[in-house]
PQR file of N, CA, C, O and H, with PARSE charges and radii, in Angstrom:
ATOM      1  N   MET A   1      41.153  63.890  34.466 -0.4000 1.5000
ATOM      2  CA  MET A   1      42.337  62.966  33.922 -0.0000 2.0000
ATOM      3  C   MET A   1      42.395  61.654  34.677  0.5500 1.7000
ATOM      4  O   MET A   1      42.346  61.656  35.907 -0.5500 1.4000
ATOM      5  N   SER A   2      42.486  60.652  34.051 -0.4000 1.5000
ATOM      6  CA  SER A   2      42.656  59.318  34.699 -0.0000 2.0000
ATOM      7  C   SER A   2      44.001  59.175  35.387  0.5500 1.7000
ATOM      8  O   SER A   2      44.920  59.940  35.095 -0.5500 1.4000
ATOM      9  H   SER A   2      42.526  60.651  33.052  0.4000 1.0000
ATOM     10  N   VAL A   3      44.134  58.271  36.241 -0.4000 1.5000
ATOM     11  CA  VAL A   3      45.390  57.868  37.020 -0.0000 2.0000
ATOM     12  C   VAL A   3      46.351  57.481  35.852  0.5500 1.7000
ATOM     13  O   VAL A   3      47.478  57.974  35.907 -0.5500 1.4000
ATOM     14  H   VAL A   3      43.387  57.650  36.478  0.4000 1.0000
ATOM     15  N   LYS A   4      46.077  56.734  34.894 -0.4000 1.5000
ATOM     16  CA  LYS A   4      46.933  56.366  33.878 -0.0000 2.0000
ATOM     17  C   LYS A   4      47.559  57.681  33.002  0.5500 1.7000
ATOM     18  O   LYS A   4      48.726  57.768  32.621 -0.5500 1.4000
ATOM     19  H   LYS A   4      45.162  56.334  34.850  0.4000 1.0000
ATOM     20  N   GLU A   5      46.691  58.487  32.824 -0.4000 1.5000
ATOM     21  CA  GLU A   5      47.131  59.767  32.006 -0.0000 2.0000
ATOM     22  C   GLU A   5      47.972  60.540  32.981  0.5500 1.7000
ATOM     23  O   GLU A   5      48.996  61.091  32.578 -0.5500 1.4000
ATOM     24  H   GLU A   5      45.743  58.416  33.133  0.4000 1.0000
ATOM     25  N   ALA A   6      47.589  60.618  34.287 -0.4000 1.5000
ATOM     26  CA  ALA A   6      48.331  61.610  35.211 -0.0000 2.0000
ATOM     27  C   ALA A   6      49.816  60.924  35.408  0.5500 1.7000
ATOM     28  O   ALA A   6      50.790  61.659  35.569 -0.5500 1.4000
ATOM     29  H   ALA A   6      46.757  60.170  34.614  0.4000 1.0000
ATOM     30  N   ARG A   7      49.956  59.508  35.390 -0.4000 1.5000
ATOM     31  CA  ARG A   7      51.248  58.890  35.419 -0.0000 2.0000
ATOM     32  C   ARG A   7      52.027  59.114  34.120  0.5500 1.7000
ATOM     33  O   ARG A   7      53.235  59.347  34.167 -0.5500 1.4000
ATOM     34  H   ARG A   7      49.165  58.910  35.259  0.4000 1.0000
ATOM     35  N   ARG A   8      51.396  59.051  33.024 -0.4000 1.5000
ATOM     36  CA  ARG A   8      52.095  59.369  31.809 -0.0000 2.0000
ATOM     37  C   ARG A   8      52.378  60.877  31.793  0.5500 1.7000
ATOM     38  O   ARG A   8      53.468  61.173  31.305 -0.5500 1.4000
ATOM     39  H   ARG A   8      50.415  58.862  32.986  0.4000 1.0000
ATOM     40  N   THR A   9      51.732  61.731  32.163 -0.4000 1.5000
ATOM     41  CA  THR A   9      52.108  63.192  32.198 -0.0000 2.0000
ATOM     42  C   THR A   9      53.405  63.312  33.180  0.5500 1.7000
ATOM     43  O   THR A   9      54.386  63.968  32.830 -0.5500 1.4000
ATOM     44  H   THR A   9      50.847  61.490  32.560  0.4000 1.0000
ATOM     45  N   LEU A  10      53.350  62.699  34.309 -0.4000 1.5000
ATOM     46  CA  LEU A  10      54.511  62.907  35.202 -0.0000 2.0000
ATOM     47  C   LEU A  10      55.720  62.342  34.530  0.5500 1.7000
ATOM     48  O   LEU A  10      56.773  62.977  34.478 -0.5500 1.4000
ATOM     49  H   LEU A  10      52.554  62.165  34.593  0.4000 1.0000
ATOM     50  N   LYS A  11      55.576  61.154  34.018 -0.4000 1.5000
ATOM     51  CA  LYS A  11      56.722  60.427  33.344 -0.0000 2.0000
ATOM     52  C   LYS A  11      57.366  61.309  32.191  0.5500 1.7000
ATOM     53  O   LYS A  11      58.574  61.379  31.965 -0.5500 1.4000
ATOM     54  H   LYS A  11      54.720  60.637  34.060  0.4000 1.0000
ATOM     55  N   ARG A  12      56.335  61.989  31.481 -0.4000 1.5000
ATOM     56  CA  ARG A  12      56.889  62.880  30.343 -0.0000 2.0000
ATOM     57  C   ARG A  12      57.600  64.054  30.961  0.5500 1.7000
ATOM     58  O   ARG A  12      58.621  64.482  30.422 -0.5500 1.4000
ATOM     59  H   ARG A  12      55.354  61.932  31.665  0.4000 1.0000
ATOM     60  N   ALA A  13      57.116  64.609  32.074 -0.4000 1.5000
ATOM     61  CA  ALA A  13      57.754  65.845  32.622 -0.0000 2.0000
ATOM     62  C   ALA A  13      59.263  65.331  33.181  0.5500 1.7000
ATOM     63  O   ALA A  13      60.250  66.040  32.988 -0.5500 1.4000
ATOM     64  H   ALA A  13      56.286  64.261  32.511  0.4000 1.0000
ATOM     65  N   TYR A  14      59.348  64.221  33.790 -0.4000 1.5000
ATOM     66  CA  TYR A  14      60.605  63.699  34.234 -0.0000 2.0000
ATOM     67  C   TYR A  14      61.492  63.611  33.042  0.5500 1.7000
ATOM     68  O   TYR A  14      62.595  64.158  33.053 -0.5500 1.4000
ATOM     69  H   TYR A  14      58.545  63.645  33.947  0.4000 1.0000
ATOM     70  N   SER A  15      61.048  62.935  32.000 -0.4000 1.5000
ATOM     71  CA  SER A  15      61.851  62.783  30.810 -0.0000 2.0000
ATOM     72  C   SER A  15      62.261  63.916  30.086  0.5500 1.7000
ATOM     73  O   SER A  15      63.371  63.957  29.556 -0.5500 1.4000
ATOM     74  H   SER A  15      60.152  62.490  31.991  0.4000 1.0000
ATOM     75  N   ASP A  16      61.326  64.986  30.010 -0.4000 1.5000
ATOM     76  CA  ASP A  16      61.657  66.161  29.421 -0.0000 2.0000
ATOM     77  C   ASP A  16      62.747  67.029  30.140  0.5500 1.7000
ATOM     78  O   ASP A  16      63.494  67.771  29.503 -0.5500 1.4000
ATOM     79  H   ASP A  16      60.424  64.953  30.440  0.4000 1.0000
ATOM     80  N   PHE A  17      62.793  66.896  31.490 -0.4000 1.5000
ATOM     81  CA  PHE A  17      63.821  67.617  32.264 -0.0000 2.0000
ATOM     82  C   PHE A  17      65.086  66.776  32.033  0.5500 1.7000
ATOM     83  O   PHE A  17      66.144  67.383  31.865 -0.5500 1.4000
ATOM     84  H   PHE A  17      62.186  66.293  32.007  0.4000 1.0000
ATOM     85  N   GLN A  18      65.075  65.560  32.012 -0.4000 1.5000
ATOM     86  CA  GLN A  18      66.314  64.703  31.962 -0.0000 2.0000
ATOM     87  C   GLN A  18      66.782  65.004  30.490  0.5500 1.7000
ATOM     88  O   GLN A  18      67.993  65.205  30.391 -0.5500 1.4000
ATOM     89  H   GLN A  18      64.216  65.067  32.149  0.4000 1.0000
ATOM     90  N   PHE A  19      66.130  65.065  29.457 -0.4000 1.5000
ATOM     91  CA  PHE A  19      66.519  65.500  28.121 -0.0000 2.0000
ATOM     92  C   PHE A  19      67.122  66.827  28.149  0.5500 1.7000
ATOM     93  O   PHE A  19      68.148  66.996  27.490 -0.5500 1.4000
ATOM     94  H   PHE A  19      65.147  64.902  29.537  0.4000 1.0000
ATOM     95  N   HIS A  20      66.586  67.876  28.879 -0.4000 1.5000
ATOM     96  CA  HIS A  20      67.092  69.155  28.830 -0.0000 2.0000
ATOM     97  C   HIS A  20      68.601  68.956  29.616  0.5500 1.7000
ATOM     98  O   HIS A  20      69.580  69.524  29.133 -0.5500 1.4000
ATOM     99  H   HIS A  20      65.753  67.739  29.415  0.4000 1.0000
ATOM    100  N   LEU A  21      68.720  68.242  30.673 -0.4000 1.5000
ATOM    101  CA  LEU A  21      69.930  68.160  31.438 -0.0000 2.0000
ATOM    102  C   LEU A  21      70.964  67.565  30.406  0.5500 1.7000
ATOM    103  O   LEU A  21      72.084  68.069  30.314 -0.5500 1.4000
ATOM    104  H   LEU A  21      67.925  67.781  31.066  0.4000 1.0000
ATOM    105  N   ASP A  22      70.591  66.505  29.640 -0.4000 1.5000
ATOM    106  CA  ASP A  22      71.541  65.864  28.763 -0.0000 2.0000
ATOM    107  C   ASP A  22      71.969  66.727  27.649  0.5500 1.7000
ATOM    108  O   ASP A  22      73.160  66.755  27.340 -0.5500 1.4000
ATOM    109  H   ASP A  22      69.682  66.095  29.715  0.4000 1.0000
ATOM    110  N   GLU A  23      71.137  67.398  27.050 -0.4000 1.5000
ATOM    111  CA  GLU A  23      71.357  68.408  26.124 -0.0000 2.0000
ATOM    112  C   GLU A  23      72.344  69.464  26.271  0.5500 1.7000
ATOM    113  O   GLU A  23      73.084  69.888  25.384 -0.5500 1.4000
ATOM    114  H   GLU A  23      70.169  67.376  27.301  0.4000 1.0000
ATOM    115  N   ASN A  24      72.271  69.887  27.621 -0.4000 1.5000
ATOM    116  CA  ASN A  24      73.044  70.882  28.149 -0.0000 2.0000
ATOM    117  C   ASN A  24      74.201  70.410  29.039  0.5500 1.7000
ATOM    118  O   ASN A  24      74.839  71.216  29.715 -0.5500 1.4000
ATOM    119  H   ASN A  24      71.670  69.542  28.342  0.4000 1.0000
ATOM    120  N   GLU A  25      74.460  69.123  29.031 -0.4000 1.5000
ATOM    121  CA  GLU A  25      75.496  68.536  29.545 -0.0000 2.0000
ATOM    122  C   GLU A  25      75.705  68.903  31.024  0.5500 1.7000
ATOM    123  O   GLU A  25      76.802  69.247  31.465 -0.5500 1.4000
ATOM    124  H   GLU A  25      73.942  68.468  28.482  0.4000 1.0000
ATOM    125  N   VAL A  26      74.588  68.810  31.761 -0.4000 1.5000
ATOM    126  CA  VAL A  26      74.616  69.232  33.216 -0.0000 2.0000
ATOM    127  C   VAL A  26      74.573  67.830  34.024  0.5500 1.7000
ATOM    128  O   VAL A  26      73.653  67.021  33.899 -0.5500 1.4000
ATOM    129  H   VAL A  26      73.697  68.531  31.403  0.4000 1.0000
ATOM    130  N   SER A  27      75.635  67.661  34.827 -0.4000 1.5000
ATOM    131  CA  SER A  27      75.827  66.422  35.543 -0.0000 2.0000
ATOM    132  C   SER A  27      74.995  66.392  36.909  0.5500 1.7000
ATOM    133  O   SER A  27      74.490  67.408  37.388 -0.5500 1.4000
ATOM    134  H   SER A  27      76.382  68.318  34.929  0.4000 1.0000
ATOM    135  N   ARG A  28      74.911  65.184  37.457 -0.4000 1.5000
ATOM    136  CA  ARG A  28      74.210  65.119  38.692 -0.0000 2.0000
ATOM    137  C   ARG A  28      75.124  65.816  39.769  0.5500 1.7000
ATOM    138  O   ARG A  28      74.674  66.514  40.677 -0.5500 1.4000
ATOM    139  H   ARG A  28      75.321  64.359  37.068  0.4000 1.0000
ATOM    140  N   LYS A  29      76.447  65.550  39.565 -0.4000 1.5000
ATOM    141  CA  LYS A  29      77.400  66.116  40.548 -0.0000 2.0000
ATOM    142  C   LYS A  29      77.228  67.571  40.508  0.5500 1.7000
ATOM    143  O   LYS A  29      77.116  68.166  41.580 -0.5500 1.4000
ATOM    144  H   LYS A  29      76.812  64.983  38.826  0.4000 1.0000
ATOM    145  N   GLU A  30      77.192  68.247  39.347 -0.4000 1.5000
ATOM    146  CA  GLU A  30      77.027  69.696  39.325 -0.0000 2.0000
ATOM    147  C   GLU A  30      75.716  70.198  40.049  0.5500 1.7000
ATOM    148  O   GLU A  30      75.731  71.119  40.865 -0.5500 1.4000
ATOM    149  H   GLU A  30      77.283  67.764  38.476  0.4000 1.0000
ATOM    150  N   LEU A  31      74.623  69.534  39.688 -0.4000 1.5000
ATOM    151  CA  LEU A  31      73.293  69.863  40.351 -0.0000 2.0000
ATOM    152  C   LEU A  31      73.357  69.625  41.915  0.5500 1.7000
ATOM    153  O   LEU A  31      72.769  70.353  42.714 -0.5500 1.4000
ATOM    154  H   LEU A  31      74.611  68.786  39.025  0.4000 1.0000
ATOM    155  N   ALA A  32      74.113  68.557  42.267 -0.4000 1.5000
ATOM    156  CA  ALA A  32      74.162  68.320  43.796 -0.0000 2.0000
ATOM    157  C   ALA A  32      74.816  69.573  44.388  0.5500 1.7000
ATOM    158  O   ALA A  32      74.316  70.092  45.386 -0.5500 1.4000
ATOM    159  H   ALA A  32      74.591  67.965  41.618  0.4000 1.0000
ATOM    160  N   GLU A  33      75.949  70.094  43.795 -0.4000 1.5000
ATOM    161  CA  GLU A  33      76.687  71.131  44.325 -0.0000 2.0000
ATOM    162  C   GLU A  33      75.727  72.414  44.449  0.5500 1.7000
ATOM    163  O   GLU A  33      75.665  73.155  45.431 -0.5500 1.4000
ATOM    164  H   GLU A  33      76.355  69.672  42.985  0.4000 1.0000
ATOM    165  N   VAL A  34      75.116  72.510  43.461 -0.4000 1.5000
ATOM    166  CA  VAL A  34      74.083  73.822  43.341 -0.0000 2.0000
ATOM    167  C   VAL A  34      73.051  73.841  44.437  0.5500 1.7000
ATOM    168  O   VAL A  34      72.723  74.903  44.966 -0.5500 1.4000
ATOM    169  H   VAL A  34      75.166  71.909  42.663  0.4000 1.0000
ATOM    170  N   ILE A  35      72.526  72.667  44.792 -0.4000 1.5000
ATOM    171  CA  ILE A  35      71.500  72.637  45.902 -0.0000 2.0000
ATOM    172  C   ILE A  35      72.054  72.105  47.174  0.5500 1.7000
ATOM    173  O   ILE A  35      71.313  71.986  48.150 -0.5500 1.4000
ATOM    174  H   ILE A  35      72.791  71.804  44.362  0.4000 1.0000
ATOM    175  N   GLY A  36      73.291  71.783  47.226 -0.4000 1.5000
ATOM    176  CA  GLY A  36      74.002  71.292  48.538 -0.0000 2.0000
ATOM    177  C   GLY A  36      73.584  69.924  49.011  0.5500 1.7000
ATOM    178  O   GLY A  36      73.506  69.670  50.213 -0.5500 1.4000
ATOM    179  H   GLY A  36      73.893  71.879  46.433  0.4000 1.0000
ATOM    180  N   THR A  37      73.345  69.135  48.173 -0.4000 1.5000
ATOM    181  CA  THR A  37      72.832  67.624  48.462 -0.0000 2.0000
ATOM    182  C   THR A  37      73.791  66.624  47.760  0.5500 1.7000
ATOM    183  O   THR A  37      74.799  66.939  47.127 -0.5500 1.4000
ATOM    184  H   THR A  37      73.408  69.341  47.196  0.4000 1.0000
ATOM    185  N   SER A  38      73.336  65.414  47.963 -0.4000 1.5000
ATOM    186  CA  SER A  38      74.163  64.405  47.301 -0.0000 2.0000
ATOM    187  C   SER A  38      73.685  64.085  45.876  0.5500 1.7000
ATOM    188  O   SER A  38      72.579  64.475  45.502 -0.5500 1.4000
ATOM    189  H   SER A  38      72.518  65.158  48.477  0.4000 1.0000
ATOM    190  N   GLU A  39      74.485  63.396  45.093 -0.4000 1.5000
ATOM    191  CA  GLU A  39      74.064  63.014  43.724 -0.0000 2.0000
ATOM    192  C   GLU A  39      72.856  62.124  43.799  0.5500 1.7000
ATOM    193  O   GLU A  39      71.951  62.251  42.974 -0.5500 1.4000
ATOM    194  H   GLU A  39      75.384  63.079  45.397  0.4000 1.0000
ATOM    195  N   GLN A  40      72.805  61.212  44.774 -0.4000 1.5000
ATOM    196  CA  GLN A  40      71.675  60.327  44.945 -0.0000 2.0000
ATOM    197  C   GLN A  40      70.495  61.044  45.112  0.5500 1.7000
ATOM    198  O   GLN A  40      69.513  60.745  44.431 -0.5500 1.4000
ATOM    199  H   GLN A  40      73.540  61.108  45.444  0.4000 1.0000
ATOM    200  N   TYR A  41      70.450  62.018  45.985 -0.4000 1.5000
ATOM    201  CA  TYR A  41      69.312  62.853  46.270 -0.0000 2.0000
ATOM    202  C   TYR A  41      68.823  63.544  45.015  0.5500 1.7000
ATOM    203  O   TYR A  41      67.619  63.559  44.760 -0.5500 1.4000
ATOM    204  H   TYR A  41      71.247  62.261  46.538  0.4000 1.0000
ATOM    205  N   VAL A  42      69.765  64.147  44.180 -0.4000 1.5000
ATOM    206  CA  VAL A  42      69.430  64.677  42.955 -0.0000 2.0000
ATOM    207  C   VAL A  42      68.611  63.691  42.095  0.5500 1.7000
ATOM    208  O   VAL A  42      67.502  64.011  41.665 -0.5500 1.4000
ATOM    209  H   VAL A  42      70.744  64.135  44.387  0.4000 1.0000
ATOM    210  N   SER A  43      69.190  62.443  41.841 -0.4000 1.5000
ATOM    211  CA  SER A  43      68.590  61.530  41.186 -0.0000 2.0000
ATOM    212  C   SER A  43      67.171  61.174  41.651  0.5500 1.7000
ATOM    213  O   SER A  43      66.276  60.937  40.840 -0.5500 1.4000
ATOM    214  H   SER A  43      70.090  62.183  42.191  0.4000 1.0000
ATOM    215  N   ARG A  44      67.003  61.145  42.892 -0.4000 1.5000
ATOM    216  CA  ARG A  44      65.621  60.937  43.381 -0.0000 2.0000
ATOM    217  C   ARG A  44      64.710  62.032  43.131  0.5500 1.7000
ATOM    218  O   ARG A  44      63.537  61.817  42.826 -0.5500 1.4000
ATOM    219  H   ARG A  44      67.730  61.338  43.551  0.4000 1.0000
ATOM    220  N   LEU A  45      65.191  63.194  43.244 -0.4000 1.5000
ATOM    221  CA  LEU A  45      64.473  64.375  43.002 -0.0000 2.0000
ATOM    222  C   LEU A  45      64.044  64.394  41.396  0.5500 1.7000
ATOM    223  O   LEU A  45      62.879  64.585  41.048 -0.5500 1.4000
ATOM    224  H   LEU A  45      66.144  63.368  43.491  0.4000 1.0000
ATOM    225  N   VAL A  46      64.936  64.212  40.631 -0.4000 1.5000
ATOM    226  CA  VAL A  46      64.800  64.372  39.071 -0.0000 2.0000
ATOM    227  C   VAL A  46      63.791  63.229  38.664  0.5500 1.7000
ATOM    228  O   VAL A  46      62.958  63.409  37.776 -0.5500 1.4000
ATOM    229  H   VAL A  46      65.883  64.057  40.914  0.4000 1.0000
ATOM    230  N   ASN A  47      63.912  62.012  39.380 -0.4000 1.5000
ATOM    231  CA  ASN A  47      62.963  60.991  39.022 -0.0000 2.0000
ATOM    232  C   ASN A  47      61.633  60.959  39.640  0.5500 1.7000
ATOM    233  O   ASN A  47      60.856  60.041  39.380 -0.5500 1.4000
ATOM    234  H   ASN A  47      64.589  61.866  40.101  0.4000 1.0000
ATOM    235  N   GLY A  48      61.295  62.007  40.528 -0.4000 1.5000
ATOM    236  CA  GLY A  48      60.063  62.110  40.970 -0.0000 2.0000
ATOM    237  C   GLY A  48      59.863  61.272  42.326  0.5500 1.7000
ATOM    238  O   GLY A  48      58.757  60.922  42.736 -0.5500 1.4000
ATOM    239  H   GLY A  48      61.926  62.753  40.740  0.4000 1.0000
ATOM    240  N   ARG A  49      60.979  61.020  42.914 -0.4000 1.5000
ATOM    241  CA  ARG A  49      60.808  60.167  44.211 -0.0000 2.0000
ATOM    242  C   ARG A  49      60.974  61.074  45.439  0.5500 1.7000
ATOM    243  O   ARG A  49      60.887  60.537  46.543 -0.5500 1.4000
ATOM    244  H   ARG A  49      61.878  61.304  42.582  0.4000 1.0000
ATOM    245  N   GLU A  50      61.169  62.196  45.373 -0.4000 1.5000
ATOM    246  CA  GLU A  50      61.044  63.224  46.478 -0.0000 2.0000
ATOM    247  C   GLU A  50      59.866  64.250  46.237  0.5500 1.7000
ATOM    248  O   GLU A  50      59.626  64.711  45.122 -0.5500 1.4000
ATOM    249  H   GLU A  50      61.240  62.633  44.477  0.4000 1.0000
ATOM    250  N   ASP A  51      59.156  64.566  47.368 -0.4000 1.5000
ATOM    251  CA  ASP A  51      57.985  65.347  47.100 -0.0000 2.0000
ATOM    252  C   ASP A  51      57.647  66.186  48.279  0.5500 1.7000
ATOM    253  O   ASP A  51      56.496  66.571  48.484 -0.5500 1.4000
ATOM    254  H   ASP A  51      59.351  64.191  48.275  0.4000 1.0000
ATOM    255  N   SER A  52      58.673  66.474  49.071 -0.4000 1.5000
ATOM    256  CA  SER A  52      58.418  67.451  50.270 -0.0000 2.0000
ATOM    257  C   SER A  52      58.444  68.900  49.745  0.5500 1.7000
ATOM    258  O   SER A  52      58.748  69.197  48.590 -0.5500 1.4000
ATOM    259  H   SER A  52      59.608  66.161  48.904  0.4000 1.0000
ATOM    260  N   LYS A  53      58.083  69.801  50.744 -0.4000 1.5000
ATOM    261  CA  LYS A  53      58.239  71.163  50.386 -0.0000 2.0000
ATOM    262  C   LYS A  53      59.611  71.466  50.026  0.5500 1.7000
ATOM    263  O   LYS A  53      59.791  72.110  48.992 -0.5500 1.4000
ATOM    264  H   LYS A  53      57.836  69.559  51.683  0.4000 1.0000
ATOM    265  N   ALA A  54      60.660  71.081  50.759 -0.4000 1.5000
ATOM    266  CA  ALA A  54      61.978  71.346  50.510 -0.0000 2.0000
ATOM    267  C   ALA A  54      62.435  70.786  49.031  0.5500 1.7000
ATOM    268  O   ALA A  54      63.245  71.432  48.366 -0.5500 1.4000
ATOM    269  H   ALA A  54      60.515  70.558  51.598  0.4000 1.0000
ATOM    270  N   ALA A  55      61.954  69.730  48.620 -0.4000 1.5000
ATOM    271  CA  ALA A  55      62.180  69.044  47.405 -0.0000 2.0000
ATOM    272  C   ALA A  55      61.586  69.943  46.369  0.5500 1.7000
ATOM    273  O   ALA A  55      62.182  70.069  45.299 -0.5500 1.4000
ATOM    274  H   ALA A  55      61.295  69.206  49.160  0.4000 1.0000
ATOM    275  N   LYS A  56      60.436  70.597  46.595 -0.4000 1.5000
ATOM    276  CA  LYS A  56      59.843  71.481  45.517 -0.0000 2.0000
ATOM    277  C   LYS A  56      60.680  72.755  45.277  0.5500 1.7000
ATOM    278  O   LYS A  56      60.834  73.269  44.169 -0.5500 1.4000
ATOM    279  H   LYS A  56      59.952  70.495  47.465  0.4000 1.0000
ATOM    280  N   GLU A  57      61.192  73.197  46.406 -0.4000 1.5000
ATOM    281  CA  GLU A  57      62.110  74.445  46.360 -0.0000 2.0000
ATOM    282  C   GLU A  57      63.433  74.036  45.629  0.5500 1.7000
ATOM    283  O   GLU A  57      63.850  74.795  44.754 -0.5500 1.4000
ATOM    284  H   GLU A  57      61.067  72.779  47.306  0.4000 1.0000
ATOM    285  N   LYS A  58      64.124  72.890  45.924 -0.4000 1.5000
ATOM    286  CA  LYS A  58      65.278  72.449  45.255 -0.0000 2.0000
ATOM    287  C   LYS A  58      65.055  72.253  43.763  0.5500 1.7000
ATOM    288  O   LYS A  58      65.885  72.639  42.940 -0.5500 1.4000
ATOM    289  H   LYS A  58      63.786  72.274  46.634  0.4000 1.0000
ATOM    290  N   LEU A  59      63.960  71.669  43.441 -0.4000 1.5000
ATOM    291  CA  LEU A  59      63.672  71.509  42.092 -0.0000 2.0000
ATOM    292  C   LEU A  59      63.477  72.714  41.335  0.5500 1.7000
ATOM    293  O   LEU A  59      63.881  72.798  40.175 -0.5500 1.4000
ATOM    294  H   LEU A  59      63.285  71.356  44.110  0.4000 1.0000
ATOM    295  N   ARG A  60      62.873  73.670  41.931 -0.4000 1.5000
ATOM    296  CA  ARG A  60      62.700  75.037  41.353 -0.0000 2.0000
ATOM    297  C   ARG A  60      63.984  75.588  41.107  0.5500 1.7000
ATOM    298  O   ARG A  60      64.236  76.114  40.023 -0.5500 1.4000
ATOM    299  H   ARG A  60      62.545  73.602  42.873  0.4000 1.0000
ATOM    300  N   LYS A  61      64.900  75.504  42.116 -0.4000 1.5000
ATOM    301  CA  LYS A  61      66.272  76.018  42.053 -0.0000 2.0000
ATOM    302  C   LYS A  61      67.076  75.344  40.965  0.5500 1.7000
ATOM    303  O   LYS A  61      67.936  76.018  40.397 -0.5500 1.4000
ATOM    304  H   LYS A  61      64.695  75.077  42.997  0.4000 1.0000
ATOM    305  N   LEU A  62      66.894  74.130  40.627 -0.4000 1.5000
ATOM    306  CA  LEU A  62      67.475  73.372  39.593 -0.0000 2.0000
ATOM    307  C   LEU A  62      66.994  73.878  38.282  0.5500 1.7000
ATOM    308  O   LEU A  62      67.756  74.172  37.361 -0.5500 1.4000
ATOM    309  H   LEU A  62      66.196  73.582  41.087  0.4000 1.0000
ATOM    310  N   PHE A  63      65.636  73.973  38.234 -0.4000 1.5000
ATOM    311  CA  PHE A  63      65.080  74.661  36.835 -0.0000 2.0000
ATOM    312  C   PHE A  63      65.654  75.896  36.545  0.5500 1.7000
ATOM    313  O   PHE A  63      66.009  76.224  35.413 -0.5500 1.4000
ATOM    314  H   PHE A  63      65.018  73.735  38.982  0.4000 1.0000
ATOM    315  N   GLU A  64      65.760  76.635  37.608 -0.4000 1.5000
ATOM    316  CA  GLU A  64      66.311  78.206  37.494 -0.0000 2.0000
ATOM    317  C   GLU A  64      67.661  78.170  36.981  0.5500 1.7000
ATOM    318  O   GLU A  64      68.056  78.918  36.086 -0.5500 1.4000
ATOM    319  H   GLU A  64      65.472  76.369  38.528  0.4000 1.0000
ATOM    320  N   TYR A  65      68.413  77.231  37.595 -0.4000 1.5000
ATOM    321  CA  TYR A  65      69.841  77.174  37.323 -0.0000 2.0000
ATOM    322  C   TYR A  65      70.167  76.546  35.960  0.5500 1.7000
ATOM    323  O   TYR A  65      71.185  76.888  35.358 -0.5500 1.4000
ATOM    324  H   TYR A  65      68.092  76.624  38.321  0.4000 1.0000
ATOM    325  N   THR A  66      69.404  75.725  35.513 -0.4000 1.5000
ATOM    326  CA  THR A  66      69.591  75.120  34.130 -0.0000 2.0000
ATOM    327  C   THR A  66      68.926  75.713  33.045  0.5500 1.7000
ATOM    328  O   THR A  66      69.117  75.328  31.892 -0.5500 1.4000
ATOM    329  H   THR A  66      68.577  75.447  36.002  0.4000 1.0000
ATOM    330  N   GLY A  67      68.021  76.787  33.391 -0.4000 1.5000
ATOM    331  CA  GLY A  67      67.298  77.509  32.387 -0.0000 2.0000
ATOM    332  C   GLY A  67      66.136  76.675  31.742  0.5500 1.7000
ATOM    333  O   GLY A  67      65.756  76.842  30.583 -0.5500 1.4000
ATOM    334  H   GLY A  67      67.866  77.100  34.328  0.4000 1.0000
ATOM    335  N   TYR A  68      65.601  75.738  32.640 -0.4000 1.5000
ATOM    336  CA  TYR A  68      64.480  74.865  32.127 -0.0000 2.0000
ATOM    337  C   TYR A  68      63.147  75.517  32.409  0.5500 1.7000
ATOM    338  O   TYR A  68      62.896  76.035  33.497 -0.5500 1.4000
ATOM    339  H   TYR A  68      65.910  75.603  33.581  0.4000 1.0000
ATOM    340  N   HIS A  69      62.256  75.476  31.344 -0.4000 1.5000
ATOM    341  CA  HIS A  69      61.009  76.210  31.455 -0.0000 2.0000
ATOM    342  C   HIS A  69      59.802  75.288  31.291  0.5500 1.7000
ATOM    343  O   HIS A  69      58.702  75.761  31.003 -0.5500 1.4000
ATOM    344  H   HIS A  69      62.460  75.055  30.460  0.4000 1.0000
ATOM    345  N   GLY A  70      59.995  73.961  31.473 -0.4000 1.5000
ATOM    346  CA  GLY A  70      58.988  73.016  31.379 -0.0000 2.0000
ATOM    347  C   GLY A  70      58.160  72.780  32.580  0.5500 1.7000
ATOM    348  O   GLY A  70      58.289  73.584  33.503 -0.5500 1.4000
ATOM    349  H   GLY A  70      60.888  73.578  31.707  0.4000 1.0000
ATOM    350  N   ASP A  71      57.313  71.781  32.711 -0.4000 1.5000
ATOM    351  CA  ASP A  71      56.527  71.509  33.695 -0.0000 2.0000
ATOM    352  C   ASP A  71      57.221  71.095  35.001  0.5500 1.7000
ATOM    353  O   ASP A  71      58.090  70.224  34.953 -0.5500 1.4000
ATOM    354  H   ASP A  71      57.207  71.128  31.961  0.4000 1.0000
ATOM    355  N   ASN A  72      56.877  71.685  36.188 -0.4000 1.5000
ATOM    356  CA  ASN A  72      57.326  71.328  37.552 -0.0000 2.0000
ATOM    357  C   ASN A  72      56.335  70.347  38.112  0.5500 1.7000
ATOM    358  O   ASN A  72      55.206  70.710  38.444 -0.5500 1.4000
ATOM    359  H   ASN A  72      56.171  72.393  36.226  0.4000 1.0000
ATOM    360  N   TRP A  73      56.757  69.087  38.221 -0.4000 1.5000
ATOM    361  CA  TRP A  73      55.813  67.978  38.652 -0.0000 2.0000
ATOM    362  C   TRP A  73      55.542  68.089  40.232  0.5500 1.7000
ATOM    363  O   TRP A  73      54.730  67.324  40.753 -0.5500 1.4000
ATOM    364  H   TRP A  73      57.673  68.792  37.952  0.4000 1.0000
ATOM    365  N   LEU A  74      56.206  69.016  40.959 -0.4000 1.5000
ATOM    366  CA  LEU A  74      55.949  69.171  42.327 -0.0000 2.0000
ATOM    367  C   LEU A  74      55.109  70.376  42.674  0.5500 1.7000
ATOM    368  O   LEU A  74      54.774  70.639  43.829 -0.5500 1.4000
ATOM    369  H   LEU A  74      56.865  69.638  40.536  0.4000 1.0000
ATOM    370  N   ALA A  75      54.758  71.154  41.528 -0.4000 1.5000
ATOM    371  CA  ALA A  75      53.853  72.327  41.590 -0.0000 2.0000
ATOM    372  C   ALA A  75      52.564  72.149  42.356  0.5500 1.7000
ATOM    373  O   ALA A  75      51.766  73.082  42.447 -0.5500 1.4000
ATOM    374  H   ALA A  75      55.030  70.941  40.590  0.4000 1.0000
TER
END
């Protein structure tokens, strides 16, 4: 996979999760409360700007909480 394809795949994963959140009317505030962080952190996490081990676990928890079964870009 080329770098361009990899970036496209990541952007698609972020977009798919965002669409899922919008469709289910889940707010950043609600997600922040679920994982005990700020809304700004949730935004960075959902937009792929966090990549630590803790971020991976928090993203997994958000997927579980919202019932999302798509790609985890931190896996």
